N, CA, C and O atoms as a Tripos MOL2 file, in Angstrom:
@<TRIPOS>MOLECULE
protein
  308   307    77     0     0
PROTEIN
NO_CHARGES

@<TRIPOS>ATOM
      1 N          45.6320   49.1670 -148.7550 N.3       1 MET1
      2 CA         45.9420   49.6200 -150.1920 C.3       1 MET1
      3 C          44.6040   50.0700 -150.6280 C.2       1 MET1
      4 O          43.5280   49.4800 -150.5280 O.2       1 MET1
      5 N          44.8930   51.2990 -151.1630 N.am      2 ASN2
      6 CA         43.8200   51.9950 -152.4580 C.3       2 ASN2
      7 C          43.2910   51.5380 -153.9210 C.2       2 ASN2
      8 O          42.9320   50.5150 -154.5050 O.2       2 ASN2
      9 N          43.4040   52.4430 -154.0720 N.am      3 ALA3
     10 CA         42.6580   52.2980 -156.0220 C.3       3 ALA3
     11 C          44.1540   53.3580 -156.6020 C.2       3 ALA3
     12 O          44.6820   53.0300 -157.6650 O.2       3 ALA3
     13 N          44.6620   54.4530 -155.8980 N.am      4 VAL4
     14 CA         45.7020   54.9630 -156.4400 C.3       4 VAL4
     15 C          46.9590   53.6810 -156.3170 C.2       4 VAL4
     16 O          47.7470   53.5670 -157.2570 O.2       4 VAL4
     17 N          47.0820   52.6770 -155.0080 N.am      5 ASP5
     18 CA         48.1070   51.3290 -154.7800 C.3       5 ASP5
     19 C          47.8590   50.4090 -156.4270 C.2       5 ASP5
     20 O          48.6300   50.2080 -157.3660 O.2       5 ASP5
     21 N          46.6410   50.0810 -156.2190 N.am      6 THR6
     22 CA         45.9510   49.3260 -157.6220 C.3       6 THR6
     23 C          46.4250   50.1010 -158.7830 C.2       6 THR6
     24 O          46.8900   49.5630 -159.7880 O.2       6 THR6
     25 N          46.3330   51.0360 -158.6700 N.am      7 LEU7
     26 CA         46.7190   51.6990 -160.4740 C.3       7 LEU7
     27 C          48.8230   51.9360 -160.3960 C.2       7 LEU7
     28 O          49.4790   52.0930 -161.4260 O.2       7 LEU7
     29 N          49.5090   51.8950 -158.8750 N.am      8 LEU8
     30 CA         50.7140   51.9470 -159.6640 C.3       8 LEU8
     31 C          51.4170   50.4230 -159.3910 C.2       8 LEU8
     32 O          52.5740   50.1310 -159.6940 O.2       8 LEU8
     33 N          50.2330   49.3540 -158.6180 N.am      9 ILE9
     34 CA         50.8790   48.3500 -158.8410 C.3       9 ILE9
     35 C          50.6040   48.1910 -160.7240 C.2       9 ILE9
     36 O          51.5560   48.6320 -161.3680 O.2       9 ILE9
     37 N          49.8510   47.8260 -161.2700 N.am     10 LYS10
     38 CA         49.4160   48.1210 -162.2090 C.3      10 LYS10
     39 C          50.6160   48.7480 -163.4700 C.2      10 LYS10
     40 O          51.4330   48.1120 -164.1350 O.2      10 LYS10
     41 N          50.4470   49.5750 -163.4590 N.am     11 GLU11
     42 CA         51.9100   50.2560 -164.0380 C.3      11 GLU11
     43 C          53.3110   50.5380 -163.7770 C.2      11 GLU11
     44 O          54.0060   51.4860 -164.1450 O.2      11 GLU11
     45 N          53.6730   49.1800 -162.8260 N.am     12 LYS12
     46 CA         54.8300   48.5600 -162.4360 C.3      12 LYS12
     47 C          55.9870   49.6850 -161.8880 C.2      12 LYS12
     48 O          57.2090   49.7990 -161.9900 O.2      12 LYS12
     49 N          54.9210   50.4220 -161.2670 N.am     13 ILE13
     50 CA         55.6280   51.3610 -160.4410 C.3      13 ILE13
     51 C          55.6710   51.3710 -159.1580 C.2      13 ILE13
     52 O          56.1390   52.3310 -158.5450 O.2      13 ILE13
     53 N          55.2020   50.3360 -158.5860 N.am     14 SER14
     54 CA         54.8600   50.2440 -156.7920 C.3      14 SER14
     55 C          55.0110   48.7200 -157.2170 C.2      14 SER14
     56 O          55.3890   48.3830 -158.3390 O.2      14 SER14
     57 N          54.5580   47.5230 -155.8400 N.am     15 ILE15
     58 CA         54.8720   46.4650 -155.6430 C.3      15 ILE15
     59 C          53.3870   46.2330 -154.7070 C.2      15 ILE15
     60 O          52.9180   47.1500 -154.0340 O.2      15 ILE15
     61 N          52.6690   44.6870 -154.8010 N.am     16 ASP16
     62 CA         51.7940   44.3970 -153.6520 C.3      16 ASP16
     63 C          51.8700   44.0930 -152.2350 C.2      16 ASP16
     64 O          51.8040   42.9290 -151.8400 O.2      16 ASP16
     65 N          52.0280   45.2540 -151.3120 N.am     17 LEU17
     66 CA         52.5030   44.9530 -150.0450 C.3      17 LEU17
     67 C          51.8970   43.6940 -149.6550 C.2      17 LEU17
     68 O          52.6980   43.1950 -148.8650 O.2      17 LEU17
     69 N          51.2110   43.1590 -149.7510 N.am     18 ASN18
     70 CA         50.3190   41.8630 -149.3630 C.3      18 ASN18
     71 C          51.4770   40.6830 -149.7490 C.2      18 ASN18
     72 O          51.9470   39.8680 -148.9550 O.2      18 ASN18
     73 N          51.7790   40.8080 -151.0730 N.am     19 THR19
     74 CA         52.6460   39.7970 -151.7530 C.3      19 THR19
     75 C          54.2540   39.8660 -150.5450 C.2      19 THR19
     76 O          54.9540   38.8650 -150.3880 O.2      19 THR19
     77 N          54.4330   40.6620 -150.1280 N.am     20 ILE20
     78 CA         55.8930   40.8480 -148.9680 C.3      20 ILE20
     79 C          55.4100   41.2020 -147.6670 C.2      20 ILE20
     80 O          56.2290   41.6870 -146.8870 O.2      20 ILE20
     81 N          54.0400   41.0210 -147.2360 N.am     21 LYS21
     82 CA         53.9290   40.8710 -145.3520 C.3      21 LYS21
     83 C          53.6930   39.8680 -145.2830 C.2      21 LYS21
     84 O          52.6300   39.9210 -144.6650 O.2      21 LYS21
     85 N          54.0170   38.1750 -145.5830 N.am     22 PRO22
     86 CA         54.8930   37.4720 -145.1420 C.3      22 PRO22
     87 C          55.8190   37.3020 -144.6910 C.2      22 PRO22
     88 O          55.8390   36.6730 -143.6330 O.2      22 PRO22
     89 N          57.0690   37.7950 -145.2910 N.am     23 LEU23
     90 CA         58.6630   38.1130 -145.4420 C.3      23 LEU23
     91 C          58.3720   38.7250 -144.0260 C.2      23 LEU23
     92 O          58.5820   38.1410 -142.9630 O.2      23 LEU23
     93 N          57.8210   40.0780 -144.1780 N.am     24 TRP24
     94 CA         57.6610   40.9840 -142.9170 C.3      24 TRP24
     95 C          57.7360   40.0150 -141.4960 C.2      24 TRP24
     96 O          58.5340   39.7510 -140.5970 O.2      24 TRP24
     97 N          56.6880   39.7570 -141.8240 N.am     25 ASN25
     98 CA         56.2520   38.8420 -140.2410 C.3      25 ASN25
     99 C          57.3660   38.2770 -140.2740 C.2      25 ASN25
    100 O          58.2850   38.7370 -139.5970 O.2      25 ASN25
    101 N          57.5410   37.1970 -141.0330 N.am     26 GLU26
    102 CA         58.6780   36.4500 -140.6300 C.3      26 GLU26
    103 C          60.1570   36.8300 -139.9260 C.2      26 GLU26
    104 O          60.8050   36.1280 -139.1490 O.2      26 GLU26
    105 N          60.4680   38.0960 -140.4180 N.am     27 THR27
    106 CA         61.5650   39.3330 -139.9240 C.3      27 THR27
    107 C          61.6240   39.6640 -138.7340 C.2      27 THR27
    108 O          62.6500   39.6860 -138.0540 O.2      27 THR27
    109 N          60.2020   40.0350 -138.2830 N.am     28 ILE28
    110 CA         60.1210   40.4650 -137.1020 C.3      28 ILE28
    111 C          59.8500   39.3970 -136.0270 C.2      28 ILE28
    112 O          60.0280   39.7130 -134.8510 O.2      28 ILE28
    113 N          59.4990   38.3500 -136.2910 N.am     29 ASP29
    114 CA         58.9820   37.2830 -135.5380 C.3      29 ASP29
    115 C          60.6230   36.7430 -135.3180 C.2      29 ASP29
    116 O          60.9760   36.3310 -134.2130 O.2      29 ASP29
    117 N          61.3340   36.7800 -136.1880 N.am     30 ASP30
    118 CA         62.6330   36.2100 -136.1190 C.3      30 ASP30
    119 C          63.8510   37.4780 -135.1860 C.2      30 ASP30
    120 O          64.9130   37.1270 -134.6730 O.2      30 ASP30
    121 N          63.2460   39.0760 -135.1900 N.am     31 ILE31
    122 CA         64.1890   39.4440 -135.0230 C.3      31 ILE31
    123 C          63.6020   39.5710 -133.1030 C.2      31 ILE31
    124 O          64.5170   39.6570 -132.2840 O.2      31 ILE31
    125 N          62.2430   39.5710 -132.6040 N.am     32 PHE32
    126 CA         61.5740   39.1970 -131.0180 C.3      32 PHE32
    127 C          62.5190   38.2170 -130.3390 C.2      32 PHE32
    128 O          63.0280   38.3640 -129.2280 O.2      32 PHE32
    129 N          62.7120   36.9670 -131.3590 N.am     33 ASN33
    130 CA         62.7420   35.8120 -131.1990 C.3      33 ASN33
    131 C          64.3390   35.7970 -130.4310 C.2      33 ASN33
    132 O          64.7490   35.2720 -129.3960 O.2      33 ASN33
    133 N          65.0460   36.7180 -131.5850 N.am     34 ARG34
    134 CA         66.8870   36.8630 -131.2340 C.3      34 ARG34
    135 C          67.0170   37.6840 -129.7570 C.2      34 ARG34
    136 O          67.9180   37.6270 -128.9200 O.2      34 ARG34
    137 N          66.1010   38.2580 -129.7650 N.am     35 ALA35
    138 CA         65.9300   39.4120 -128.7970 C.3      35 ALA35
    139 C          65.1400   38.9530 -127.3000 C.2      35 ALA35
    140 O          65.3290   39.4990 -126.2130 O.2      35 ALA35
    141 N          64.5070   38.1640 -127.4910 N.am     36 SER36
    142 CA         63.8670   36.8840 -126.3270 C.3      36 SER36
    143 C          63.1060   37.9120 -126.0250 C.2      36 SER36
    144 O          63.3110   38.6360 -125.0510 O.2      36 SER36
    145 N          62.0380   38.0710 -126.9560 N.am     37 LEU37
    146 CA         60.8530   39.0380 -126.7300 C.3      37 LEU37
    147 C          59.2990   38.3910 -127.3830 C.2      37 LEU37
    148 O          59.0450   38.1330 -128.5600 O.2      37 LEU37
    149 N          58.6630   38.2880 -126.5200 N.am     38 THR38
    150 CA         57.0250   37.9970 -127.7960 C.3      38 THR38
    151 C          56.8250   39.0470 -128.1550 C.2      38 THR38
    152 O          57.1160   40.1750 -127.7550 O.2      38 THR38
    153 N          56.2390   38.5990 -129.0480 N.am     39 ARG39
    154 CA         55.8260   39.5130 -129.8730 C.3      39 ARG39
    155 C          54.0070   40.2140 -129.6340 C.2      39 ARG39
    156 O          53.0720   39.4240 -129.5000 O.2      39 ARG39
    157 N          53.8590   41.2320 -129.6250 N.am     40 PRO40
    158 CA         52.3890   41.1030 -129.0670 C.3      40 PRO40
    159 C          51.6420   40.8150 -130.1080 C.2      40 PRO40
    160 O          52.0470   40.4740 -131.2200 O.2      40 PRO40
    161 N          50.1770   40.9920 -129.6390 N.am     41 GLU41
    162 CA         49.2130   40.1880 -130.5050 C.3      41 GLU41
    163 C          48.8660   41.4770 -131.3010 C.2      41 GLU41
    164 O          48.9590   42.6020 -130.8100 O.2      41 GLU41
    165 N          48.4690   41.2260 -132.5400 N.am     42 ASP42
    166 CA         47.6720   42.1800 -133.3160 C.3      42 ASP42
    167 C          47.0470   42.7660 -132.6260 C.2      42 ASP42
    168 O          46.5280   41.9680 -131.8450 O.2      42 ASP42
    169 N          46.5980   44.2630 -132.3050 N.am     43 GLY43
    170 CA         45.1310   44.9520 -132.2420 C.3      43 GLY43
    171 C          44.8270   46.1480 -133.1090 C.2      43 GLY43
    172 O          44.8070   46.2290 -134.3370 O.2      43 GLY43
    173 N          44.5700   47.1610 -132.0750 N.am     44 PHE44
    174 CA         43.6660   47.7750 -132.5100 C.3      44 PHE44
    175 C          44.7480   48.8220 -133.7830 C.2      44 PHE44
    176 O          45.8260   49.3260 -133.4660 O.2      44 PHE44
    177 N          44.3510   48.8950 -134.6550 N.am     45 MET45
    178 CA         45.2820   49.4970 -135.9080 C.3      45 MET45
    179 C          44.4690   51.1160 -136.2560 C.2      45 MET45
    180 O          43.5880   50.7520 -137.0340 O.2      45 MET45
    181 N          44.3350   52.3620 -136.1280 N.am     46 GLN46
    182 CA         44.0070   53.6360 -136.7390 C.3      46 GLN46
    183 C          44.3320   53.2510 -138.6080 C.2      46 GLN46
    184 O          45.4060   52.8420 -139.0490 O.2      46 GLN46
    185 N          43.5100   53.4320 -139.1420 N.am     47 LYS47
    186 CA         43.3240   53.2840 -140.4740 C.3      47 LYS47
    187 C          42.7970   54.4760 -141.1260 C.2      47 LYS47
    188 O          42.0320   55.1300 -140.4160 O.2      47 LYS47
    189 N          42.9940   54.8810 -142.1880 N.am     48 GLY48
    190 CA         42.4750   55.9660 -143.0550 C.3      48 GLY48
    191 C          43.4340   57.1140 -143.5520 C.2      48 GLY48
    192 O          43.2270   58.1540 -144.1780 O.2      48 GLY48
    193 N          45.0070   56.2910 -142.8250 N.am     49 SER49
    194 CA         45.6760   57.3100 -143.4190 C.3      49 SER49
    195 C          45.9610   57.7800 -144.7190 C.2      49 SER49
    196 O          46.8110   58.6490 -144.9150 O.2      49 SER49
    197 N          45.3260   57.2770 -145.5810 N.am     50 LEU50
    198 CA         45.9770   57.4110 -147.3900 C.3      50 LEU50
    199 C          44.7470   58.0830 -147.3610 C.2      50 LEU50
    200 O          44.6310   58.0050 -148.5840 O.2      50 LEU50
    201 N          43.3330   58.9060 -146.8950 N.am     51 ASP51
    202 CA         42.3250   59.3170 -147.0640 C.3      51 ASP51
    203 C          42.3640   60.5310 -146.5280 C.2      51 ASP51
    204 O          41.5590   61.4020 -146.8580 O.2      51 ASP51
    205 N          43.3500   60.7230 -145.6030 N.am     52 GLY52
    206 CA         43.5810   62.1270 -144.7010 C.3      52 GLY52
    207 C          43.1110   62.1320 -143.3780 C.2      52 GLY52
    208 O          42.7870   63.1390 -142.7490 O.2      52 GLY52
    209 N          43.0870   61.0450 -143.0010 N.am     53 ILE53
    210 CA         42.6550   60.8790 -141.3990 C.3      53 ILE53
    211 C          43.2590   60.4900 -140.9500 C.2      53 ILE53
    212 O          43.7470   59.3990 -141.2430 O.2      53 ILE53
    213 N          43.5880   61.2540 -139.8790 N.am     54 HIS54
    214 CA         44.9340   60.9930 -138.8930 C.3      54 HIS54
    215 C          44.9090   61.1720 -137.4110 C.2      54 HIS54
    216 O          44.3540   62.2260 -137.0970 O.2      54 HIS54
    217 N          45.2710   60.5790 -136.5690 N.am     55 SER55
    218 CA         45.1110   60.8200 -135.1710 C.3      55 SER55
    219 C          45.8510   62.1090 -134.4030 C.2      55 SER55
    220 O          46.9250   62.6340 -134.6970 O.2      55 SER55
    221 N          45.0220   62.4100 -133.4360 N.am     56 GLU56
    222 CA         45.7910   63.9030 -132.7110 C.3      56 GLU56
    223 C          47.0160   63.6750 -132.5680 C.2      56 GLU56
    224 O          47.7920   64.6310 -132.5670 O.2      56 GLU56
    225 N          47.4250   62.5480 -132.4340 N.am     57 GLY57
    226 CA         49.3480   62.6030 -132.0230 C.3      57 GLY57
    227 C          49.7910   63.1790 -133.2060 C.2      57 GLY57
    228 O          50.5530   64.1340 -133.0570 O.2      57 GLY57
    229 N          49.4250   62.7460 -134.7130 N.am     58 LEU58
    230 CA         49.7470   63.3200 -135.4660 C.3      58 LEU58
    231 C          50.2810   64.9940 -135.6650 C.2      58 LEU58
    232 O          51.2120   65.3430 -136.3900 O.2      58 LEU58
    233 N          49.6770   65.6290 -135.0670 N.am     59 GLY59
    234 CA         49.3680   67.1450 -135.3710 C.3      59 GLY59
    235 C          50.2680   67.9280 -134.3950 C.2      59 GLY59
    236 O          50.6330   69.0850 -134.6030 O.2      59 GLY59
    237 N          50.7880   66.7570 -132.6640 N.am     60 HIS60
    238 CA         51.6570   67.3200 -132.2330 C.3      60 HIS60
    239 C          53.1940   66.6620 -132.8230 C.2      60 HIS60
    240 O          54.2960   67.1830 -132.6510 O.2      60 HIS60
    241 N          53.0050   65.8250 -133.3000 N.am     61 LEU61
    242 CA         54.5920   65.4190 -133.6240 C.3      61 LEU61
    243 C          54.9120   66.6290 -134.9990 C.2      61 LEU61
    244 O          55.8290   67.4370 -134.8520 O.2      61 LEU61
    245 N          54.2000   66.6330 -136.0840 N.am     62 LEU62
    246 CA         54.3450   67.9090 -136.7690 C.3      62 LEU62
    247 C          54.9780   68.7100 -135.9660 C.2      62 LEU62
    248 O          56.2080   68.7610 -135.9970 O.2      62 LEU62
    249 N          54.1080   69.6090 -134.9560 N.am     63 THR63
    250 CA         54.3430   70.3590 -134.4710 C.3      63 THR63
    251 C          55.7190   70.8540 -134.0980 C.2      63 THR63
    252 O          56.2910   71.9380 -134.2170 O.2      63 THR63
    253 N          56.1580   69.2810 -133.4380 N.am     64 GLU64
    254 CA         57.8350   69.3750 -132.9820 C.3      64 GLU64
    255 C          58.6100   69.0410 -134.1350 C.2      64 GLU64
    256 O          59.7960   69.2930 -133.9240 O.2      64 GLU64
    257 N          58.3750   68.5170 -135.4030 N.am     65 LEU65
    258 CA         59.0360   68.9460 -136.0560 C.3      65 LEU65
    259 C          59.2960   70.1580 -137.1220 C.2      65 LEU65
    260 O          60.2860   70.5500 -137.7390 O.2      65 LEU65
    261 N          58.2350   70.4730 -137.0590 N.am     66 GLN66
    262 CA         57.8690   71.8670 -137.6020 C.3      66 GLN66
    263 C          58.9710   73.3850 -136.9100 C.2      66 GLN66
    264 O          59.0160   74.3730 -137.6440 O.2      66 GLN66
    265 N          59.6250   73.4290 -135.7910 N.am     67 PHE67
    266 CA         59.7530   74.2740 -134.5190 C.3      67 PHE67
    267 C          60.8660   74.7080 -134.8840 C.2      67 PHE67
    268 O          61.1250   75.9110 -134.8420 O.2      67 PHE67
    269 N          61.7270   73.7860 -135.3100 N.am     68 LEU68
    270 CA         63.2650   74.2160 -135.1550 C.3      68 LEU68
    271 C          63.0640   74.8240 -137.0790 C.2      68 LEU68
    272 O          63.0680   76.0430 -136.9080 O.2      68 LEU68
    273 N          62.9480   74.6600 -138.2490 N.am     69 PRO69
    274 CA         62.6280   75.0470 -139.2890 C.3      69 PRO69
    275 C          62.0520   76.7690 -139.3580 C.2      69 PRO69
    276 O          62.6610   77.6860 -139.9080 O.2      69 PRO69
    277 N          60.8880   76.8600 -138.7270 N.am     70 ARG70
    278 CA         60.4190   78.0710 -138.5810 C.3      70 ARG70
    279 C          61.1360   79.1920 -137.5400 C.2      70 ARG70
    280 O          61.2540   80.4090 -137.6890 O.2      70 ARG70
    281 N          61.5360   78.3900 -136.5150 N.am     71 ALA71
    282 CA         62.4580   78.9030 -135.4410 C.3      71 ALA71
    283 C          63.5660   79.7070 -136.0450 C.2      71 ALA71
    284 O          63.7020   80.9290 -135.9750 O.2      71 ALA71
    285 N          64.4370   78.7300 -136.7270 N.am     72 TYR72
    286 CA         65.6720   79.5860 -137.6900 C.3      72 TYR72
    287 C          65.5540   79.1420 -139.1810 C.2      72 TYR72
    288 O          66.3250   78.2760 -139.5940 O.2      72 TYR72
    289 N          64.7400   79.6260 -139.9020 N.am     73 PRO73
    290 CA         64.5230   79.7490 -141.0280 C.3      73 PRO73
    291 C          65.8010   79.6660 -142.4340 C.2      73 PRO73
    292 O          65.8270   79.1780 -143.5640 O.2      73 PRO73
    293 N          66.8060   80.5030 -141.4980 N.am     74 ASP74
    294 CA         68.2650   80.2260 -142.8730 C.3      74 ASP74
    295 C          69.1450   78.8940 -142.0810 C.2      74 ASP74
    296 O          70.2590   79.0100 -142.5920 O.2      74 ASP74
    297 N          69.2030   77.9860 -141.3390 N.am     75 ALA75
    298 CA         69.5360   77.1710 -140.5220 C.3      75 ALA75
    299 C          70.0710   76.5670 -141.5640 C.2      75 ALA75
    300 O          69.3080   76.5400 -142.5300 O.2      75 ALA75
    301 N          71.8160   75.7250 -141.8440 N.am     76 LYS76
    302 CA         72.0160   75.1490 -142.7990 C.3      76 LYS76
    303 C          72.4100   74.2640 -142.0620 C.2      76 LYS76
    304 O          73.0980   74.4310 -141.0550 O.2      76 LYS76
    305 N          71.7960   72.6760 -142.7320 N.am     77 TRP77
    306 CA         72.3670   71.1280 -142.2530 C.3      77 TRP77
    307 C          73.6910   71.0190 -143.3730 C.2      77 TRP77
    308 O          74.4120   70.0220 -143.3810 O.2      77 TRP77
@<TRIPOS>BOND
     1     1     2 1
     2     2     3 1
     3     3     4 2
     4     3     5 am
     5     5     6 1
     6     6     7 1
     7     7     8 2
     8     7     9 am
     9     9    10 1
    10    10    11 1
    11    11    12 2
    12    11    13 am
    13    13    14 1
    14    14    15 1
    15    15    16 2
    16    15    17 am
    17    17    18 1
    18    18    19 1
    19    19    20 2
    20    19    21 am
    21    21    22 1
    22    22    23 1
    23    23    24 2
    24    23    25 am
    25    25    26 1
    26    26    27 1
    27    27    28 2
    28    27    29 am
    29    29    30 1
    30    30    31 1
    31    31    32 2
    32    31    33 am
    33    33    34 1
    34    34    35 1
    35    35    36 2
    36    35    37 am
    37    37    38 1
    38    38    39 1
    39    39    40 2
    40    39    41 am
    41    41    42 1
    42    42    43 1
    43    43    44 2
    44    43    45 am
    45    45    46 1
    46    46    47 1
    47    47    48 2
    48    47    49 am
    49    49    50 1
    50    50    51 1
    51    51    52 2
    52    51    53 am
    53    53    54 1
    54    54    55 1
    55    55    56 2
    56    55    57 am
    57    57    58 1
    58    58    59 1
    59    59    60 2
    60    59    61 am
    61    61    62 1
    62    62    63 1
    63    63    64 2
    64    63    65 am
    65    65    66 1
    66    66    67 1
    67    67    68 2
    68    67    69 am
    69    69    70 1
    70    70    71 1
    71    71    72 2
    72    71    73 am
    73    73    74 1
    74    74    75 1
    75    75    76 2
    76    75    77 am
    77    77    78 1
    78    78    79 1
    79    79    80 2
    80    79    81 am
    81    81    82 1
    82    82    83 1
    83    83    84 2
    84    83    85 am
    85    85    86 1
    86    86    87 1
    87    87    88 2
    88    87    89 am
    89    89    90 1
    90    90    91 1
    91    91    92 2
    92    91    93 am
    93    93    94 1
    94    94    95 1
    95    95    96 2
    96    95    97 am
    97    97    98 1
    98    98    99 1
    99    99   100 2
   100    99   101 am
   101   101   102 1
   102   102   103 1
   103   103   104 2
   104   103   105 am
   105   105   106 1
   106   106   107 1
   107   107   108 2
   108   107   109 am
   109   109   110 1
   110   110   111 1
   111   111   112 2
   112   111   113 am
   113   113   114 1
   114   114   115 1
   115   115   116 2
   116   115   117 am
   117   117   118 1
   118   118   119 1
   119   119   120 2
   120   119   121 am
   121   121   122 1
   122   122   123 1
   123   123   124 2
   124   123   125 am
   125   125   126 1
   126   126   127 1
   127   127   128 2
   128   127   129 am
   129   129   130 1
   130   130   131 1
   131   131   132 2
   132   131   133 am
   133   133   134 1
   134   134   135 1
   135   135   136 2
   136   135   137 am
   137   137   138 1
   138   138   139 1
   139   139   140 2
   140   139   141 am
   141   141   142 1
   142   142   143 1
   143   143   144 2
   144   143   145 am
   145   145   146 1
   146   146   147 1
   147   147   148 2
   148   147   149 am
   149   149   150 1
   150   150   151 1
   151   151   152 2
   152   151   153 am
   153   153   154 1
   154   154   155 1
   155   155   156 2
   156   155   157 am
   157   157   158 1
   158   158   159 1
   159   159   160 2
   160   159   161 am
   161   161   162 1
   162   162   163 1
   163   163   164 2
   164   163   165 am
   165   165   166 1
   166   166   167 1
   167   167   168 2
   168   167   169 am
   169   169   170 1
   170   170   171 1
   171   171   172 2
   172   171   173 am
   173   173   174 1
   174   174   175 1
   175   175   176 2
   176   175   177 am
   177   177   178 1
   178   178   179 1
   179   179   180 2
   180   179   181 am
   181   181   182 1
   182   182   183 1
   183   183   184 2
   184   183   185 am
   185   185   186 1
   186   186   187 1
   187   187   188 2
   188   187   189 am
   189   189   190 1
   190   190   191 1
   191   191   192 2
   192   191   193 am
   193   193   194 1
   194   194   195 1
   195   195   196 2
   196   195   197 am
   197   197   198 1
   198   198   199 1
   199   199   200 2
   200   199   201 am
   201   201   202 1
   202   202   203 1
   203   203   204 2
   204   203   205 am
   205   205   206 1
   206   206   207 1
   207   207   208 2
   208   207   209 am
   209   209   210 1
   210   210   211 1
   211   211   212 2
   212   211   213 am
   213   213   214 1
   214   214   215 1
   215   215   216 2
   216   215   217 am
   217   217   218 1
   218   218   219 1
   219   219   220 2
   220   219   221 am
   221   221   222 1
   222   222   223 1
   223   223   224 2
   224   223   225 am
   225   225   226 1
   226   226   227 1
   227   227   228 2
   228   227   229 am
   229   229   230 1
   230   230   231 1
   231   231   232 2
   232   231   233 am
   233   233   234 1
   234   234   235 1
   235   235   236 2
   236   235   237 am
   237   237   238 1
   238   238   239 1
   239   239   240 2
   240   239   241 am
   241   241   242 1
   242   242   243 1
   243   243   244 2
   244   243   245 am
   245   245   246 1
   246   246   247 1
   247   247   248 2
   248   247   249 am
   249   249   250 1
   250   250   251 1
   251   251   252 2
   252   251   253 am
   253   253   254 1
   254   254   255 1
   255   255   256 2
   256   255   257 am
   257   257   258 1
   258   258   259 1
   259   259   260 2
   260   259   261 am
   261   261   262 1
   262   262   263 1
   263   263   264 2
   264   263   265 am
   265   265   266 1
   266   266   267 1
   267   267   268 2
   268   267   269 am
   269   269   270 1
   270   270   271 1
   271   271   272 2
   272   271   273 am
   273   273   274 1
   274   274   275 1
   275   275   276 2
   276   275   277 am
   277   277   278 1
   278   278   279 1
   279   279   280 2
   280   279   281 am
   281   281   282 1
   282   282   283 1
   283   283   284 2
   284   283   285 am
   285   285   286 1
   286   286   287 1
   287   287   288 2
   288   287   289 am
   289   289   290 1
   290   290   291 1
   291   291   292 2
   292   291   293 am
   293   293   294 1
   294   294   295 1
   295   295   296 2
   296   295   297 am
   297   297   298 1
   298   298   299 1
   299   299   300 2
   300   299   301 am
   301   301   302 1
   302   302   303 1
   303   303   304 2
   304   303   305 am
   305   305   306 1
   306   306   307 1
   307   307   308 2
@<TRIPOS>SUBSTRUCTURE
     1 MET1         2 RESIDUE 1 A MET
     2 ASN2         6 RESIDUE 1 A ASN
     3 ALA3        10 RESIDUE 1 A ALA
     4 VAL4        14 RESIDUE 1 A VAL
     5 ASP5        18 RESIDUE 1 A ASP
     6 THR6        22 RESIDUE 1 A THR
     7 LEU7        26 RESIDUE 1 A LEU
     8 LEU8        30 RESIDUE 1 A LEU
     9 ILE9        34 RESIDUE 1 A ILE
    10 LYS10       38 RESIDUE 1 A LYS
    11 GLU11       42 RESIDUE 1 A GLU
    12 LYS12       46 RESIDUE 1 A LYS
    13 ILE13       50 RESIDUE 1 A ILE
    14 SER14       54 RESIDUE 1 A SER
    15 ILE15       58 RESIDUE 1 A ILE
    16 ASP16       62 RESIDUE 1 A ASP
    17 LEU17       66 RESIDUE 1 A LEU
    18 ASN18       70 RESIDUE 1 A ASN
    19 THR19       74 RESIDUE 1 A THR
    20 ILE20       78 RESIDUE 1 A ILE
    21 LYS21       82 RESIDUE 1 A LYS
    22 PRO22       86 RESIDUE 1 A PRO
    23 LEU23       90 RESIDUE 1 A LEU
    24 TRP24       94 RESIDUE 1 A TRP
    25 ASN25       98 RESIDUE 1 A ASN
    26 GLU26      102 RESIDUE 1 A GLU
    27 THR27      106 RESIDUE 1 A THR
    28 ILE28      110 RESIDUE 1 A ILE
    29 ASP29      114 RESIDUE 1 A ASP
    30 ASP30      118 RESIDUE 1 A ASP
    31 ILE31      122 RESIDUE 1 A ILE
    32 PHE32      126 RESIDUE 1 A PHE
    33 ASN33      130 RESIDUE 1 A ASN
    34 ARG34      134 RESIDUE 1 A ARG
    35 ALA35      138 RESIDUE 1 A ALA
    36 SER36      142 RESIDUE 1 A SER
    37 LEU37      146 RESIDUE 1 A LEU
    38 THR38      150 RESIDUE 1 A THR
    39 ARG39      154 RESIDUE 1 A ARG
    40 PRO40      158 RESIDUE 1 A PRO
    41 GLU41      162 RESIDUE 1 A GLU
    42 ASP42      166 RESIDUE 1 A ASP
    43 GLY43      170 RESIDUE 1 A GLY
    44 PHE44      174 RESIDUE 1 A PHE
    45 MET45      178 RESIDUE 1 A MET
    46 GLN46      182 RESIDUE 1 A GLN
    47 LYS47      186 RESIDUE 1 A LYS
    48 GLY48      190 RESIDUE 1 A GLY
    49 SER49      194 RESIDUE 1 A SER
    50 LEU50      198 RESIDUE 1 A LEU
    51 ASP51      202 RESIDUE 1 A ASP
    52 GLY52      206 RESIDUE 1 A GLY
    53 ILE53      210 RESIDUE 1 A ILE
    54 HIS54      214 RESIDUE 1 A HIS
    55 SER55      218 RESIDUE 1 A SER
    56 GLU56      222 RESIDUE 1 A GLU
    57 GLY57      226 RESIDUE 1 A GLY
    58 LEU58      230 RESIDUE 1 A LEU
    59 GLY59      234 RESIDUE 1 A GLY
    60 HIS60      238 RESIDUE 1 A HIS
    61 LEU61      242 RESIDUE 1 A LEU
    62 LEU62      246 RESIDUE 1 A LEU
    63 THR63      250 RESIDUE 1 A THR
    64 GLU64      254 RESIDUE 1 A GLU
    65 LEU65      258 RESIDUE 1 A LEU
    66 GLN66      262 RESIDUE 1 A GLN
    67 PHE67      266 RESIDUE 1 A PHE
    68 LEU68      270 RESIDUE 1 A LEU
    69 PRO69      274 RESIDUE 1 A PRO
    70 ARG70      278 RESIDUE 1 A ARG
    71 ALA71      282 RESIDUE 1 A ALA
    72 TYR72      286 RESIDUE 1 A TYR
    73 PRO73      290 RESIDUE 1 A PRO
    74 ASP74      294 RESIDUE 1 A ASP
    75 ALA75      298 RESIDUE 1 A ALA
    76 LYS76      302 RESIDUE 1 A LYS
    77 TRP77      306 RESIDUE 1 A TRP
């Protein structure tokens, strides 16, 4: 969370994600347990996306997603 998130929470436009994280963890743990899987330990997580810092993989993903509209600009869905 950053300064923008703090402002949005203050203006009641968004919620503090830290308040719902325990519920999210509980839900994910339940899903893994029902699937007879072991939840992986928390490890490295890329940070900085809110500041425009992304991994190289995002560029490849965006390239794939942009192919269709660029190749067929008049396509209708």
